[in-house]
DRENDO-1510 file (C-alpha; in Angstrom, 1 decimal, always signed):
<recs>
REC; n; res; u; v; w
REC; 1; MET; +91.7; +53.2; +66.0 .
REC; 2; PHE; +89.5; +53.0; +69.1 .
REC; 3; THR; +91.4; +55.8; +71.0 .
REC; 4; ARG; +90.6; +54.1; +74.3 .
REC; 5; PRO; +93.5; +52.4; +76.0 .
REC; 6; ALA; +91.2; +50.2; +78.0 .
REC; 7; THR; +90.0; +48.6; +74.8 .
REC; 8; TRP; +93.6; +47.6; +73.9 .
REC; 9; GLU; +94.2; +46.3; +77.4 .
REC; 10; TYR; +91.0; +44.3; +77.3 .
REC; 11; LEU; +92.0; +42.7; +74.0 .
REC; 12; GLU; +95.4; +41.9; +75.4 .
REC; 13; GLU; +93.9; +40.2; +78.5 .
REC; 14; GLU; +91.7; +38.0; +76.3 .
REC; 15; LEU; +94.1; +37.3; +73.4 .
REC; 16; GLY; +97.6; +38.0; +74.7 .
REC; 17; PRO; +100.1; +40.3; +73.0 .
REC; 18; LEU; +98.5; +42.1; +70.0 .
REC; 19; THR; +100.5; +41.9; +66.8 .
REC; 20; TRP; +99.5; +41.9; +63.2 .
REC; 21; LYS; +101.1; +38.4; +62.8 .
REC; 22; SER; +98.7; +37.0; +65.4 .
REC; 23; TYR; +95.6; +39.0; +64.2 .
REC; 24; ASP; +92.5; +36.9; +63.7 .
REC; 25; GLN; +89.3; +38.6; +62.7 .
REC; 26; ASP; +87.0; +36.1; +64.2 .
REC; 27; LYS; +88.7; +36.2; +67.6 .
REC; 28; TYR; +88.7; +40.0; +67.7 .
REC; 29; PHE; +85.1; +40.1; +66.6 .
REC; 30; SER; +84.1; +37.6; +69.3 .
REC; 31; VAL; +86.0; +39.4; +72.1 .
REC; 32; LEU; +84.7; +42.9; +71.3 .
REC; 33; SER; +81.2; +41.7; +70.7 .
REC; 34; LYS; +81.2; +40.1; +74.1 .
REC; 35; ALA; +82.5; +43.3; +75.7 .
REC; 36; LYS; +79.8; +45.4; +73.9 .
REC; 37; ARG; +77.1; +43.1; +75.2 .
REC; 38; ARG; +78.4; +43.6; +78.7 .
REC; 39; GLY; +78.2; +47.4; +78.2 .
REC; 40; VAL; +81.9; +48.0; +77.9 .
REC; 41; LYS; +82.8; +51.2; +76.1 .
REC; 42; LEU; +85.1; +50.6; +73.2 .
REC; 43; TYR; +85.6; +54.2; +72.2 .
REC; 44; THR; +86.3; +57.5; +73.9 .
REC; 45; GLY; +84.0; +60.4; +73.6 .
REC; 46; ALA; +86.6; +62.4; +71.6 .
REC; 47; PHE; +88.4; +61.9; +68.3 .
REC; 48; GLN; +86.1; +59.1; +67.2 .
REC; 49; LYS; +86.9; +57.9; +63.7 .
REC; 50; PRO; +83.7; +57.7; +61.7 .
REC; 51; ALA; +83.2; +54.1; +60.8 .
REC; 52; PRO; +83.5; +53.2; +57.1 .
REC; 53; PHE; +80.9; +50.8; +55.8 .
REC; 54; PHE; +82.3; +47.3; +55.1 .
REC; 55; GLY; +78.9; +45.5; +55.5 .
REC; 56; PHE; +79.0; +45.1; +59.3 .
REC; 57; GLY; +76.4; +46.4; +61.7 .
REC; 58; ASP; +79.0; +47.3; +64.4 .
REC; 59; ASN; +81.4; +50.2; +64.1 .
REC; 60; PHE; +84.3; +48.2; +65.6 .
REC; 61; LYS; +83.9; +45.5; +63.0 .
REC; 62; ASN; +84.0; +48.1; +60.2 .
REC; 63; HIS; +87.0; +49.7; +61.7 .
REC; 64; LEU; +88.9; +46.4; +61.9 .
REC; 65; ALA; +87.9; +45.7; +58.3 .
REC; 66; LEU; +89.5; +49.1; +57.4 .
REC; 67; LEU; +92.6; +48.1; +59.3 .
REC; 68; GLU; +92.8; +44.8; +57.3 .
REC; 69; VAL; +92.5; +46.8; +54.1 .
REC; 70; TRP; +95.4; +49.1; +55.2 .
REC; 71; MET; +97.6; +46.2; +56.3 .
REC; 72; THR; +97.0; +43.7; +53.5 .
REC; 73; ARG; +95.7; +45.3; +50.4 .
REC; 74; ASP; +97.2; +48.8; +50.5 .
REC; 75; HIS; +100.4; +48.0; +52.6 .
REC; 76; LEU; +100.2; +50.9; +55.0 .
REC; 77; LEU; +103.7; +50.2; +56.4 .
REC; 78; ASP; +105.2; +50.4; +53.0 .
REC; 79; GLN; +103.5; +53.7; +52.4 .
REC; 80; ILE; +104.9; +55.1; +55.7 .
REC; 81; ASN; +108.4; +53.8; +55.0 .
REC; 82; LYS; +108.6; +55.4; +51.5 .
REC; 83; ALA; +107.1; +58.7; +52.5 .
REC; 84; TYR; +109.4; +61.7; +52.6 .
REC; 85; TYR; +106.9; +64.1; +54.1 .
REC; 86; LEU; +104.4; +63.5; +56.9 .
REC; 87; ALA; +101.8; +65.1; +54.6 .
REC; 88; ASP; +102.3; +62.2; +52.2 .
REC; 89; VAL; +101.2; +59.7; +54.9 .
REC; 90; PHE; +98.3; +61.9; +55.8 .
REC; 91; GLU; +97.1; +62.1; +52.1 .
REC; 92; PHE; +97.2; +58.3; +51.9 .
REC; 93; MET; +95.3; +57.6; +55.1 .
REC; 94; ALA; +92.8; +60.4; +54.7 .
REC; 95; SER; +91.8; +59.1; +51.3 .
REC; 96; PHE; +90.0; +56.1; +52.7 .
REC; 97; PRO; +86.3; +56.0; +53.6 .
REC; 98; GLY; +85.6; +57.1; +57.2 .
REC; 99; MET; +88.8; +59.1; +57.5 .
REC; 100; ALA; +87.9; +62.8; +57.9 .
REC; 101; ASN; +90.8; +65.3; +57.7 .
REC; 102; PHE; +91.1; +66.0; +61.4 .
REC; 103; THR; +90.4; +62.5; +62.6 .
REC; 104; GLY; +93.0; +61.3; +60.1 .
REC; 105; TYR; +95.4; +63.8; +61.5 .
REC; 106; GLN; +94.7; +62.6; +65.1 .
REC; 107; LEU; +95.5; +59.1; +64.0 .
REC; 108; LEU; +98.8; +60.3; +62.6 .
REC; 109; LEU; +99.5; +61.9; +66.0 .
REC; 110; ASN; +98.7; +58.6; +67.7 .
REC; 111; LEU; +101.1; +56.7; +65.4 .
REC; 112; GLY; +103.7; +59.4; +66.3 .
REC; 113; TYR; +104.0; +57.9; +69.7 .
REC; 114; THR; +105.5; +54.8; +68.1 .
REC; 115; GLU; +108.6; +54.2; +66.1 .
REC; 116; LEU; +106.6; +53.9; +62.9 .
REC; 117; LEU; +106.4; +57.6; +62.1 .
REC; 118; GLN; +109.7; +59.4; +62.5 .
REC; 119; PHE; +108.8; +62.9; +61.5 .
REC; 120; SER; +109.2; +66.3; +63.2 .
REC; 121; GLY; +106.2; +67.7; +65.0 .
REC; 122; MET; +106.9; +70.9; +63.1 .
REC; 123; ASP; +106.3; +69.3; +59.7 .
REC; 124; PHE; +102.6; +69.3; +59.3 .
REC; 125; VAL; +99.3; +70.3; +61.0 .
REC; 126; VAL; +95.6; +70.1; +60.3 .
REC; 127; PRO; +93.4; +72.6; +62.1 .
REC; 128; GLY; +90.3; +71.0; +63.6 .
REC; 129; LEU; +87.0; +72.7; +63.8 .
REC; 130; GLY; +87.7; +73.8; +67.4 .
REC; 131; ALA; +91.0; +75.5; +66.4 .
REC; 132; GLN; +89.4; +77.1; +63.4 .
REC; 133; SER; +86.6; +78.5; +65.6 .
REC; 134; GLY; +89.2; +79.7; +68.1 .
REC; 135; LEU; +91.1; +81.6; +65.4 .
REC; 136; VAL; +87.8; +83.3; +64.3 .
REC; 137; LYS; +87.3; +84.5; +67.9 .
REC; 138; LEU; +90.9; +85.7; +68.2 .
REC; 139; PHE; +91.1; +87.5; +64.9 .
REC; 140; GLY; +87.5; +88.3; +63.9 .
REC; 141; ASP; +86.7; +89.8; +60.6 .
REC; 142; SER; +90.4; +90.2; +59.7 .
REC; 143; LEU; +90.7; +86.4; +59.5 .
REC; 144; LYS; +87.6; +86.1; +57.3 .
REC; 145; LYS; +89.1; +88.7; +54.9 .
REC; 146; ALA; +92.4; +87.0; +54.9 .
REC; 147; LYS; +90.9; +83.6; +54.1 .
REC; 148; ALA; +89.2; +85.0; +51.0 .
REC; 149; ASN; +92.7; +85.8; +49.7 .
REC; 150; VAL; +94.7; +83.0; +51.2 .
REC; 151; PRO; +92.8; +79.7; +51.5 .
REC; 152; GLY; +94.1; +77.6; +54.4 .
REC; 153; ILE; +95.7; +80.6; +56.1 .
REC; 154; GLU; +94.9; +78.9; +59.5 .
REC; 155; VAL; +97.8; +76.6; +58.9 .
REC; 156; ASP; +100.1; +79.6; +58.2 .
REC; 157; ILE; +98.9; +81.2; +61.5 .
REC; 158; ILE; +99.6; +78.0; +63.5 .
REC; 159; GLU; +103.0; +77.6; +61.9 .
REC; 160; TRP; +103.9; +81.3; +62.7 .
REC; 161; MET; +102.8; +80.9; +66.3 .
REC; 162; ALA; +104.9; +77.8; +66.8 .
REC; 163; LYS; +107.9; +79.4; +65.2 .
REC; 164; HIS; +107.8; +82.6; +67.2 .
REC; 165; GLN; +106.4; +81.4; +70.5 .
REC; 166; LYS; +109.5; +82.0; +72.6 .
REC; 167; GLN; +109.8; +85.6; +71.4 .
REC; 168; HIS; +106.2; +86.4; +72.3 .
REC; 169; PHE; +106.1; +84.6; +75.6 .
REC; 170; GLN; +109.1; +86.7; +76.7 .
REC; 171; ARG; +107.5; +89.8; +75.3 .
REC; 172; LEU; +104.4; +89.2; +77.4 .
REC; 173; GLY; +106.3; +88.2; +80.5 .
REC; 174; LEU; +104.9; +84.7; +80.4 .
REC; 175; HIS; +106.5; +81.4; +81.2 .
REC; 176; CYS; +107.3; +79.6; +78.0 .
REC; 177; PRO; +105.8; +76.1; +78.3 .
REC; 178; VAL; +108.2; +73.2; +77.7 .
REC; 179; LEU; +107.9; +69.5; +78.0 .
REC; 180; GLY; +110.1; +66.8; +79.5 .
REC; 181; ARG; +113.7; +66.9; +80.6 .
REC; 182; ASP; +114.8; +68.2; +77.1 .
REC; 183; ASN; +112.5; +71.2; +77.5 .
REC; 184; LEU; +110.7; +70.6; +74.2 .
REC; 185; PRO; +108.8; +73.7; +73.0 .
REC; 186; MET; +105.2; +73.6; +71.7 .
REC; 187; GLU; +105.0; +71.9; +68.4 .
REC; 188; LEU; +102.3; +72.5; +65.7 .
REC; 189; ALA; +99.8; +70.0; +67.2 .
REC; 190; ASP; +100.3; +71.6; +70.7 .
REC; 191; VAL; +99.5; +75.1; +69.3 .
REC; 192; GLU; +96.5; +73.7; +67.4 .
REC; 193; HIS; +95.2; +72.0; +70.5 .
REC; 194; ALA; +95.8; +75.2; +72.6 .
REC; 195; ILE; +93.7; +77.3; +70.2 .
REC; 196; CYS; +90.9; +74.7; +70.5 .
REC; 197; GLU; +91.1; +75.2; +74.2 .
REC; 198; VAL; +90.9; +78.9; +73.8 .
REC; 199; ASP; +87.6; +78.4; +71.8 .
REC; 200; LYS; +86.2; +76.4; +74.8 .
REC; 201; TYR; +87.4; +79.0; +77.3 .
REC; 202; LEU; +85.8; +81.8; +75.4 .
REC; 203; ARG; +82.5; +80.0; +75.3 .
REC; 204; MET; +82.3; +80.5; +79.0 .
REC; 205; SER; +84.1; +83.8; +79.6 .
REC; 206; HIS; +83.0; +85.7; +76.5 .
REC; 207; PRO; +79.9; +83.9; +75.1 .
REC; 208; SER; +79.1; +86.9; +72.9 .
REC; 209; LEU; +82.2; +86.1; +70.7 .
REC; 210; LYS; +81.0; +84.0; +67.8 .
REC; 211; GLY; +83.2; +81.3; +66.2 .
REC; 212; LEU; +82.2; +78.8; +63.5 .
REC; 213; HIS; +79.1; +77.8; +65.5 .
REC; 214; ASP; +76.8; +79.1; +68.2 .
REC; 215; ARG; +77.9; +76.8; +71.0 .
REC; 216; THR; +78.1; +78.6; +74.3 .
REC; 217; HIS; +78.6; +75.6; +76.6 .
REC; 218; ASN; +81.3; +73.0; +77.2 .
REC; 219; LYS; +80.5; +69.3; +77.4 .
REC; 220; ARG; +82.7; +68.9; +80.4 .
REC; 221; ALA; +82.3; +72.2; +82.2 .
REC; 222; ASN; +83.1; +70.6; +85.6 .
REC; 223; PHE; +86.4; +69.0; +84.4 .
REC; 224; LYS; +89.2; +69.2; +86.9 .
REC; 225; PRO; +92.8; +68.2; +86.0 .
REC; 226; SER; +94.3; +65.3; +87.8 .
REC; 227; SER; +96.2; +66.0; +91.0 .
REC; 228; ASN; +98.7; +63.2; +90.5 .
REC; 229; CYS; +100.4; +64.3; +87.3 .
REC; 230; PRO; +104.2; +63.7; +87.4 .
REC; 231; ALA; +106.3; +66.8; +87.8 .
REC; 232; ILE; +108.4; +65.6; +84.8 .
REC; 233; PRO; +106.4; +63.6; +82.3 .
REC; 234; THR; +107.8; +60.5; +80.8 .
REC; 235; LEU; +108.0; +60.9; +77.0 .
REC; 236; PRO; +107.8; +58.2; +74.4 .
REC; 237; LYS; +111.2; +56.7; +73.5 .
REC; 238; ALA; +110.5; +57.2; +69.9 .
REC; 239; TRP; +110.5; +61.0; +70.3 .
REC; 240; SER; +114.3; +60.9; +70.9 .
REC; 241; HIS; +115.0; +59.6; +67.4 .
REC; 242; PRO; +117.3; +61.9; +65.4 .
REC; 243; ALA; +114.9; +62.0; +62.5 .
REC; 244; ARG; +112.4; +63.9; +64.7 .
REC; 245; LYS; +114.8; +66.9; +64.7 .
REC; 246; ILE; +114.8; +67.3; +60.9 .
REC; 247; ILE; +112.0; +69.5; +59.7 .
REC; 248; ARG; +110.5; +68.6; +56.3 .
REC; 249; VAL; +107.6; +70.8; +55.3 .
REC; 250; ARG; +106.1; +69.8; +52.0 .
REC; 251; PRO; +105.8; +72.8; +49.6 .
REC; 252; LYS; +102.3; +71.8; +48.4 .
REC; 253; ARG; +99.3; +71.5; +50.8 .
REC; 254; PRO; +97.6; +68.1; +51.0 .
REC; 255; ARG; +95.0; +67.3; +48.4 .
REC; 256; ILE; +92.7; +64.4; +49.4 .
REC; 257; ASN; +91.4; +62.2; +46.6 .
REC; 258; LYS; +89.0; +59.8; +48.3 .
REC; 259; ARG; +89.3; +56.2; +47.2 .
REC; 260; TYR; +86.3; +54.8; +45.5 .
REC; 261; THR; +86.6; +51.2; +44.3 .
REC; 262; VAL; +83.9; +49.7; +42.1 .
REC; 263; ALA; +82.3; +46.8; +43.8 .
REC; 264; TYR; +79.9; +45.9; +41.0 .
REC; 265; ILE; +77.7; +47.5; +38.3 .
REC; 266; GLY; +74.0; +47.0; +38.9 .
REC; 267; ASP; +72.2; +48.7; +35.9 .
REC; 268; MET; +72.6; +50.8; +32.9 .
REC; 269; VAL; +70.5; +53.5; +31.2 .
REC; 270; LYS; +70.8; +56.1; +28.4 .
REC; 271; ASP; +70.3; +59.7; +29.1 .
REC; 272; LYS; +68.4; +62.1; +26.9 .
REC; 273; LYS; +71.5; +62.7; +24.8 .
REC; 274; GLY; +72.0; +58.9; +24.3 .
REC; 275; LYS; +74.9; +58.8; +26.6 .
REC; 276; VAL; +75.3; +55.5; +28.5 .
REC; 277; LEU; +75.3; +55.6; +32.3 .
REC; 278; TYR; +76.1; +52.7; +34.7 .
REC; 279; LYS; +74.7; +52.4; +38.2 .
REC; 280; VAL; +77.9; +51.8; +40.3 .
REC; 281; PHE; +77.9; +50.2; +43.7 .
REC; 282; TRP; +81.1; +51.2; +45.6 .
REC; 283; GLU; +83.2; +49.0; +47.8 .
REC; 284; ASN; +82.8; +49.9; +51.5 .
REC; 285; TYR; +79.7; +52.1; +50.8 .
REC; 286; ARG; +76.0; +51.3; +51.3 .
REC; 287; ASP; +73.8; +50.4; +48.5 .
REC; 288; ASP; +71.8; +53.6; +48.8 .
REC; 289; GLN; +75.1; +55.5; +48.0 .
REC; 290; ALA; +75.3; +54.0; +44.5 .
REC; 291; THR; +75.9; +56.6; +41.8 .
REC; 292; TRP; +75.3; +56.8; +38.0 .
REC; 293; GLU; +78.6; +57.1; +36.2 .
REC; 294; PRO; +79.4; +57.8; +32.5 .
REC; 295; GLU; +80.5; +54.8; +30.4 .
REC; 296; ASP; +83.7; +56.5; +29.1 .
REC; 297; GLU; +85.1; +57.1; +32.6 .
REC; 298; LEU; +84.3; +53.6; +33.8 .
REC; 299; MET; +86.0; +52.1; +30.7 .
REC; 300; GLU; +89.1; +53.9; +31.8 .
REC; 301; ASP; +88.9; +53.2; +35.5 .
REC; 302; ALA; +87.2; +49.8; +35.8 .
REC; 303; PRO; +86.9; +48.1; +32.3 .
REC; 304; LEU; +86.7; +44.6; +33.8 .
REC; 305; LYS; +83.7; +45.5; +36.0 .
REC; 306; VAL; +81.9; +46.9; +32.9 .
REC; 307; GLU; +82.7; +43.6; +31.0 .
REC; 308; GLU; +81.4; +41.6; +33.9 .
REC; 309; PHE; +78.2; +43.5; +34.0 .
REC; 310; LEU; +77.6; +43.3; +30.2 .
REC; 311; GLU; +78.3; +39.6; +30.2 .
REC; 312; SER; +75.8; +38.9; +33.1 .
REC; 313; ARG; +73.3; +41.1; +31.2 .
REC; 314; ARG; +73.7; +39.0; +28.1 .
REC; 315; HIS; +73.1; +35.8; +30.0 .
REC; 316; ARG; +69.9; +37.3; +31.6 .
REC; 317; HIS; +68.5; +38.2; +28.3 .
</recs>
């Protein structure tokens, strides 16, 4: 959730081994609040998950509250275990407040380092803004025309690149990049990330090429790779699981239906046509994000909340 290993290590130093069984909100809040006051960075600068609003002023508290919802109310582990496609897990996780498409995908990739998610890296990909911009620079107007006829064609391009990589590396006389002792080829996420790096490179080498935005600089222009990288990287043990070799691509692309749970109803009015509207305050959203919703829909989705409001209204009057 925090994408910063040092945060996990700091929590372990203060609280011991981190497990859901031993999780205590007050202790986590106390430890992380103390770290924040000391100026400790809890998040990295990249892949930050936008914090949903659960009523707390600190992002880390709202993130932990989201974790509690996943683990206790919505049973994330059960959702993962029963999912046949990786896209199913993505749809579930991305439906929650604070989970944008690409940051939700990044969280899936993080879970992929564990034994929780046993899916092939060729199952599913979400192009981030950097990769989308890189594809625009690579293909220009032809991509724009193709997108008009085939929405989401960026996914098709990434899948094609991953599938045919060996053939075209050989055609171009380039070394085909592989990973680890098993010589693993680039998977969908690797191709997506590589196209994002192309976008960054072209900002410097060909600033006249326009992508999705007008950025012509890189935040870390002076970045230098580490000189002590191992010749043969150590890969997660989970990656050797047999299930990772079985490709299961879901026929239908993900469709995200954001979860909105009625916290309470605050008011009611009638519009010009006499239709009853209720002012709905949503769970995990700020009060200024309340919306007016028609009575007939709420009677289907949240009839008890309507009854509670009408009952309290009768008592007030």
